[in-house]
N, C-alpha and C positions, 0 to 999 in steps of 0.2 A: 632133193627135189629131182623128179624124173625129167629126163631130156626127151621132149616130145618132138618128133619130126613127122613129115607127111610121106606116106607111101607115094612114090612118084608115078605109079601106074594108076591106082584107084583113088588116091587123095585121102585115104583114111589116116587118122592120127596113130602113130606107132611110138611106143616107148623104146627109144634107142638102147637103153640099158638092159632091157629084157628081150629084145627082138631075137628070134631064132632064125629069121630069114634076112640075110643081108649079103651084099657083095661090094667089092671095090671096083670102081671104074673111074678112069681119068684122075687118079689120085684122091678120090673122095669115096666115102662109104655111104651106100644107099641101103635103107631098111625097108622091109616089106611086111605086110600083114599076113601073107600066106605064100605058099610055094608057087601057086599060079601066078601071082603078081611078080615074083622074082623071075620065073621062067619067061614071062612076057617081056620084062625089062631086058633080060639077057639076049633075046632075039633081036631087039632093036634099041640098044642102050642110048644111042645118040638121040633118039626120039623122046626119051623120058628123062634124060640127065639134064636137070636144071638146078641152078645154084640154090634155090630155096628148099630143095628136097634132099639135102645131104648133110653130113657132118664132116668135119675135117678128118683126114686120114690119121692124124696123130691123136692118140688117145692118152 
């Protein structure tokens, strides 16, 4: 079963297991639908980092 998470920037649903765009911030992994959303997050991570939009850092 796919692990679906929300892109914290645009809100789209992303399959965390297949995501090519992700980053670690504050001990959590955030997944994105595209490079643009990842770059937007990295400019202001504190703005987008919310508990419901990540998976635990431990895989």
